[in-house]
C-alpha positions in Angstrom: -0.4 29.2 8.9 3.4 28.9 8.7 4.9 28.2 5.3 5.6 24.5 5.6 8.0 24.6 2.6 10.4 27.1 4.3 10.9 25.4 7.7 10.4 21.7 8.3 10.3 20.7 12.0 12.7 23.5 12.8 15.0 22.7 9.9 15.4 25.8 7.7 15.3 25.3 3.9 17.8 27.4 2.0 16.5 30.3 -0.1 17.7 28.5 -3.2 15.8 25.3 -2.5 12.7 27.2 -1.2 12.6 29.3 -4.4 12.9 26.0 -6.4 9.8 24.7 -4.5 7.9 27.9 -5.3 8.8 27.5 -9.0 7.6 23.9 -8.9 4.1 25.0 -7.7 4.0 27.8 -10.3 4.9 25.3 -13.0 2.1 23.0 -12.0 -0.4 25.8 -11.6 0.5 27.1 -15.1 0.0 23.7 -16.6 -3.0 22.4 -14.7 -4.6 25.6 -13.3 -5.1 26.9 -9.8 -8.6 26.1 -8.6 -8.3 27.4 -5.0 -11.4 29.6 -5.6 -13.5 26.8 -6.9 -16.3 25.6 -4.6 -16.1 21.9 -5.0 -19.1 20.1 -3.5 -19.0 16.6 -2.1 -21.1 13.6 -3.1 -21.3 10.6 -0.7 -22.2 7.2 -1.9 -21.8 3.5 -1.1 -18.7 1.8 -2.5 -20.2 -1.0 -4.7 -17.2 -3.3 -4.2 -15.8 -2.9 -0.8 -18.8 -1.2 0.7 -20.4 -4.5 1.6 -17.1 -6.1 2.7 -15.5 -3.2 4.6 -18.3 -0.7 5.1 -16.6 1.9 2.8 -18.4 5.0 1.5 -17.0 7.0 -1.4 -16.6 10.7 -1.3 -16.5 12.3 -4.7 -15.5 15.9 -5.3 -17.1 18.0 -8.1 -18.1 21.5 -9.1 -20.8 20.1 -11.3 -23.4 20.1 -8.5 -24.7 23.1 -6.6 -25.1 21.4 -3.3 -23.5 18.6 -1.3 -25.2 15.3 -2.0 -25.3 12.9 1.0 -24.0 13.5 4.5 -20.8 12.6 6.3 -21.2 11.4 9.8 -19.3 13.9 11.9 -19.6 11.8 15.0 -18.7 8.3 13.7 -16.9 9.1 10.4 -13.3 8.7 9.6 -11.8 9.8 6.2 -9.3 7.5 4.6 -7.3 9.8 2.3 -5.3 8.0 -0.4 -4.1 8.0 -4.0 -3.8 5.2 -6.5 0.0 5.0 -7.1 0.5 1.3 -7.6 -1.7 -0.9 -5.4 0.0 -0.3 -2.0 -1.7 2.8 -0.8 -5.1 1.4 -1.7 -4.3 -1.8 0.2 -3.2 0.1 3.3 -6.4 2.2 3.0 -8.4 -1.0 3.0 -6.7 -2.1 6.2 -7.7 1.2 7.8 -11.2 0.9 6.6 -11.5 -2.7 7.8 -10.6 -1.7 11.4 -12.6 1.5 11.3 -15.7 -0.6 10.5 -14.8 -3.2 13.1 -14.5 -0.5 15.8 -17.9 0.9 14.9 -16.9 3.8 12.6 -17.8 4.7 9.0 -14.8 4.9 6.7 -15.1 7.6 4.0 -12.8 6.9 1.0 -11.2 10.0 -0.6 -8.9 9.1 -3.5 -7.2 12.4 -4.4 -6.2 10.8 -7.7 -9.8 10.2 -8.8 -11.2 13.8 -9.0 -10.5 14.4 -12.6 -11.8 18.0 -12.9 -9.5 19.2 -10.1 -6.0 20.6 -10.2 -5.2 18.1 -7.3 -5.8 15.0 -9.4 -4.1 16.5 -12.5 -0.9 17.1 -10.5 -1.0 13.7 -8.8 -1.8 11.9 -12.0 1.1 13.5 -13.8 3.5 12.4 -11.0 1.9 8.9 -10.8 2.4 8.4 -14.6 6.1 9.2 -14.1 6.4 6.8 -11.2 4.7 4.0 -13.1 7.0 4.6 -16.1 10.0 4.5 -13.8 8.8 1.3 -12.3 8.5 -0.4 -15.7 11.9 1.0 -16.9 13.6 -0.2 -13.7 14.0 -3.7 -15.3 16.8 -2.1 -17.4 20.0 -2.3 -15.5 21.6 1.1 -16.3 18.3 3.0 -15.7 17.8 1.2 -12.5 21.3 1.7 -11.2 21.9 5.3 -12.1 18.4 6.8 -12.0 15.6 4.8 -10.4 17.3 3.4 -7.3 19.2 6.6 -6.4 15.9 8.6 -6.8 13.9 6.3 -4.6 16.6 5.9 -2.0 18.3 9.3 -1.6 16.3 11.7 -3.8 13.1 11.2 -1.9 15.0 11.2 1.4 16.0 14.9 1.2 14.2 17.6 3.1 14.4 19.7 0.0 12.1 17.2 -1.8 9.6 17.6 1.0 9.8 21.3 0.6 8.7 21.1 -3.0 6.0 18.5 -2.2 4.6 20.8 0.5 4.4 23.7 -1.9 2.7 21.5 -4.6 0.3 20.2 -2.0 -1.1 23.7 -1.6 -2.7 23.1 -5.0 -4.4 20.0 -3.6 -6.2 21.6 -0.6 -9.4 22.6 -2.5 -10.7 19.0 -2.6 -11.3 19.3 1.2 -13.2 22.6 0.9 -16.7 21.2 1.8 -15.5 18.3 4.0 -16.4 18.8 7.7 -13.1 19.9 9.3 -13.5 17.9 12.5 -13.8 14.5 10.8 -10.4 12.7 11.4 -8.3 12.0 8.4 -6.1 8.9 8.0 -3.8 9.4 5.1 -2.0 6.5 3.5 0.1 8.7 1.3 1.7 11.9 2.3 -0.2 14.1 -0.3 -3.6 13.5 1.2 -2.1 14.4 4.6 -0.4 17.5 3.4 -3.5 18.6 1.5 -5.7 18.0 4.6 -3.4 20.2 6.7 -3.3 23.0 4.2 -7.1 22.8 4.0 -7.5 23.2 7.8 -8.6 19.6 8.7 -8.1 19.4 12.4 -7.2 15.8 13.1 -4.8 14.2 10.6 -2.9 11.0 10.9 -0.2 10.4 8.3 0.3 6.6 8.0 3.8 6.2 6.6 4.0 3.1 4.4 7.7 2.5 3.9 10.4 1.1 6.2 13.1 3.5 4.8 12.9 6.9 6.4 12.4 9.6 3.8 11.5 13.3 4.0 9.1 12.5 1.2 6.7 11.1 3.8 6.7 14.1 6.2 3.5 16.1 6.7 4.2 18.6 9.5 1.0 19.3 11.4 -0.2 15.7 11.3 0.7 12.8 13.6 2.9 10.3 11.8 2.6 6.5 12.4 5.4 4.0 11.7 5.2 0.3 11.1 8.7 -0.7 12.2 11.1 0.3 15.1 14.0 0.9 12.7 12.0 3.4 10.7 10.7 5.0 13.8 14.2 5.8 15.0 15.2 7.2 11.6 12.2 9.5 11.5 12.6 10.6 15.1 16.0 12.2 14.4 15.2 13.0 10.7 18.2 10.8 9.9 20.2 11.6 6.8 17.6 14.0 5.3 20.0 16.9 5.1 23.0 15.0 3.8 25.6 14.6 6.6 24.2 17.4 8.7 22.6 16.7 12.0 18.9 17.7 11.7 16.6 18.9 14.4 14.4 16.0 15.5 10.7 15.5 15.1 8.7 16.4 18.3 7.9 13.2 20.2 4.1 13.8 19.9 4.4 13.9 16.1 5.6 10.3 15.8 4.0 7.0 16.9 5.1 3.4 16.4 2.0 1.3 15.7 3.1 -2.0 14.0 2.0 -3.3 10.7 -1.2 -1.9 8.9 -3.2 -5.1 8.5 -6.9 -5.8 7.9 -9.0 -7.0 10.9 -10.1 -10.1 9.0 -6.6 -11.2 8.4 -5.3 -10.5 11.9 -8.3 -12.2 13.5 -7.8 -15.5 11.6 -4.0 -15.8 11.9 -3.9 -18.8 14.1 -6.6 -20.7 12.0 -4.9 -19.9 8.7 -1.4 -20.8 9.9 -2.7 -24.1 11.3 -4.3 -24.9 7.9 -0.9 -24.2 6.2 1.0 -26.5 8.6 -1.6 -29.2 8.2 -1.5 -29.1 4.4 2.3 -29.4 4.5 2.2 -32.2 7.0 -0.4 -34.2 4.9 1.4 -33.7 1.6 -1.3 -31.6 0.0 -0.6 -29.1 -2.8 1.4 -26.1 -1.6 -0.4 -23.0 -2.7 1.6 -20.1 -4.1 0.0 -16.7 -4.6 1.7 -14.5 -7.2 0.5 -10.9 -7.1 1.6 -8.3 -9.5 2.0 -4.7 -8.4 0.1 -1.7 -9.8 2.9 -0.8 -12.2 2.8 -4.3 -13.8 6.5 -4.8 -13.7 7.1 -8.4 -12.5 5.9 -10.5 -15.5 9.3 -11.9 -16.4 9.9 -13.2 -12.9 6.4 -14.7 -12.7 7.1 -16.6 -16.0 10.3 -18.2 -14.6 8.5 -19.1 -11.3 5.6 -20.8 -13.2 8.0 -22.7 -15.4 9.8 -24.1 -12.4 6.6 -25.0 -10.6 4.9 -26.7 -13.6 6.3 -30.2 -12.8 5.1 -29.8 -9.2 1.7 -28.7 -10.3 1.5 -31.7 -12.7 2.3 -34.0 -9.8 -0.2 -32.4 -7.5 2.5 -31.0 -5.2 1.8 -27.3 -5.9 -0.9 -25.0 -7.0 -0.8 -21.4 -8.1 -3.0 -18.3 -7.7 -1.9 -15.6 -10.1 -3.5 -12.2 -9.5 -2.5 -9.8 -12.3 -4.7 -7.0 -10.9 -6.0 -4.8 -13.6 -3.3 -6.0 -16.1 -5.2 -8.6 -18.2 -2.4 -8.5 -20.8 0.0 -10.0 -18.3 -2.1 -13.1 -17.9 -2.5 -13.4 -21.7 1.2 -13.0 -22.3 2.1 -15.6 -19.6 -0.1 -18.2 -21.3 1.3 -17.3 -24.7 4.9 -17.5 -23.4 4.3 -20.8 -21.5 2.1 -23.0 -23.7 2.4 -25.8 -21.1 0.2 -23.7 -18.8 -2.9 -24.3 -20.9 -3.7 -27.7 -19.5 -3.6 -26.4 -15.9 -4.8 -22.8 -16.4 -8.3 -21.8 -15.0 -9.4 -18.3 -15.8 -11.2 -16.1 -13.3 -11.4 -13.1 -15.5 -13.3 -10.0 -14.4 -15.9 -12.1 -12.5 -16.2 -10.8 -8.9 -18.8 -13.3 -7.8 -16.6 -16.1 -9.1 -13.6 -14.7 -7.2 -15.5 -14.3 -4.0 -16.8 -17.9 -4.3 -13.3 -19.3 -5.1 -11.8 -17.5 -2.1 -14.4 -18.9 0.2 -14.2 -22.4 -1.2 -10.4 -22.4 -0.8 -10.8 -21.9 2.9 -12.5 -25.2 3.2 -10.0 -27.6 4.8 -11.5 -30.6 3.0 -10.9 -29.2 -0.5 -7.6 -29.4 -2.4 -6.8 -26.6 -4.8 -5.0 -27.7 -8.0 -3.8 -26.1 -11.2 -3.0 -22.5 -12.0 -5.8 -20.0 -11.2 -5.5 -16.6 -12.9 -7.4 -13.6 -11.6 -8.0 -10.3 -13.3 -10.4 -7.4 -12.6 -10.7 -4.1 -14.5 -12.1 -2.4 -11.3 -9.2 -1.2 -9.1 -11.0 -2.1 -5.9 -11.5 -5.7 -7.1 -8.0 -5.9 -8.5 -6.4 -4.9 -5.2 -8.7 -6.7 -2.8 -8.5 -10.0 -4.7 -5.0 -10.5 -3.1 -6.4 -9.9 0.3 -9.2 -12.5 -0.3 -6.7 -15.1 -1.6 -4.1 -14.4 1.1 -5.9 -16.4 3.8 -6.0 -19.6 1.9 -2.6 -19.4 0.3 0.6 -21.0 1.8 3.2 -18.7 0.3 2.8 -15.1 -1.0 5.3 -14.3 -3.8 5.7 -10.5 -4.0 8.2 -7.7 -4.3 9.0 -6.3 -0.8 6.5 -3.4 -0.9 3.5 -2.9 1.4 2.8 -6.7 1.2 6.1 -7.2 3.1 4.2 -6.5 6.3 1.3 -8.9 5.9 0.9 -12.0 8.2 1.5 -14.7 5.6 4.7 -16.6 4.7 6.4 -14.6 1.9 8.9 -15.2 -0.8 10.4 -11.8 -1.8 11.3 -11.3 -5.5 13.4 -8.4 -6.8 12.4 -5.0 -5.5 11.2 -2.1 -7.6 13.1 0.8 -6.0 15.9 0.5 -3.4 13.7 1.8 -0.6 11.7 -1.4 -0.8 14.7 -3.6 0.3 14.1 -2.6 3.9 10.7 -4.3 3.9 12.3 -7.6 3.1 15.0 -7.1 5.7 12.4 -6.4 8.4 10.3 -9.4 7.4 13.3 -11.7 7.5 14.2 -10.4 10.9 10.8 -11.1 12.4 10.6 -14.5 10.6 7.6 -14.1 8.4 9.4 -13.7 5.0 12.5 -14.6 3.1 15.5 -12.4 2.1 15.0 -10.5 -1.1 15.8 -12.8 -4.1 17.3 -10.4 -6.5 17.7 -12.8 -9.4 16.0 -15.9 -10.8 18.4 -18.5 -9.5 17.9 -17.3 -5.9 14.2 -17.1 -6.4 14.1 -20.8 -7.6 16.3 -21.8 -4.7 13.8 -20.2 -2.2 10.9 -21.9 -3.9 12.6 -25.3 -3.3 13.2 -24.3 0.3 9.5 -24.0 0.8 8.7 -27.2 -1.1 11.4 -29.4 0.4 12.1 -28.1 4.0 10.2 -27.0 7.1 10.6 -23.3 6.2 6.8 -22.8 5.8 6.2 -24.2 9.3 8.9 -22.0 10.8 7.3 -18.8 9.3 3.8 -19.8 10.4 5.1 -20.2 14.0 6.8 -16.8 13.8 3.6 -15.2 12.5 1.6 -16.6 15.5 4.2 -15.3 17.9 4.3 -11.9 16.1 0.5 -11.6 16.6 0.9 -12.2 20.3 3.5 -9.3 20.4 1.0 -7.0 18.6 3.2 -6.6 15.6 0.2 -6.8 13.2 -2.0 -4.4 15.2 -1.0 -1.2 13.3 -4.2 -0.5 11.5 -6.2 -0.9 14.7 -3.8 1.5 16.5 -3.9 4.1 13.8 -7.7 4.2 13.8 -7.7 4.4 17.6 -5.2 7.3 17.4 -7.4 9.2 15.0 -10.3 8.8 17.3 -8.3 9.9 20.3 -7.1 13.0 18.5 -10.6 14.1 17.9 -11.7 13.3 21.5 -8.7 15.3 22.8 -9.6 18.2 20.5 -13.2 18.3 21.9 -12.1 18.7 25.5 
């Protein structure tokens, strides 16, 4: 196999930068070990949370057993390779699993950040910890301006960054050792894609999450899928990834525009859910705002100001709140402490999955008004992430930073980004009419809240969402799964 750190789609990496990539791998290997000779076995089991909802089976990797436990369906199986880095990659993975199950396939969940005895997870975990720390520190102006945003916007954009990532990913390949090589892999982060290629997996789809083209997301040897036309063009010509130099483009067969990665259940019910939103607005029923915190837990201060502004509307029965703090229970507790007025309206749904499922189902009943402030927390990562998906259908407005949720078919109010690359998600959403501009401070966030409450903005977005569905904009997950299947079918011929 060619050294993917030395030449990237025909673009030659300098000796200086290549040697830097080699040193990076050696540094990780020295700190976390090189387990390339370890015979990791696989253990297949039902996912207790999203197994019943999305048909997902877990694939654990361990050297503590002498034989593989459980079988992977080599005919109807699809691996969803991911990592937990925030909630976004898990959420996209759930969309892929949803459509895989809908199309009659079995999704196998491989989280490369969950195999604690492996070098792979130790390397990913260390980088994840740094990213989470950066996300939290980004609320400080100087750190954000001079370190965080430049790193996320230009640092990750460079081919030299991909060179180092490719070399580090060689340490991740052993987790695929006993995985059947002809099962298609859909990776929702580049590392599971790169590791799969290094491990000899035959059919790899690299589902790129962001709308800002960065070399960070390149995994040569896989087929890359893109959610937006703007990003597609940037990746096609490897735009700006070697400073001002013109790069050699990606081969046409390595890049596919698919549209947004959205769960089957959400796409299927777009018309019904949008009609319910319009009807609630028309009949003066409480407008439901869903506030969802990201995996780094960095938006509490903004949430507090939103809640304070909406409290009078909640008291008058003109608004209601869902607040999903994910697996950050402290955020909910701190919000209630900071805003004592919340107490008379707050309803806790704390680490009770059956209660969350029941509430989400009840909220879809058109004859029931939701009132007050409902707080949701789950210690389990699958529950923490999927709660937002469950609540999304019955909410009127999703309040979120412009990350992966920017692509979901629900009216959206975008609060301040965490990383400059995220701003393109808001731009794209505003262009297709299903979300606002990015509100980068509290006054603009409040202004946009009032636009939803006092104007026809909600109806306009619902109309755009229905039209976007007709255009296939939300069919990305379906198309990615179909692409993975086609790659395998073509390989068999």
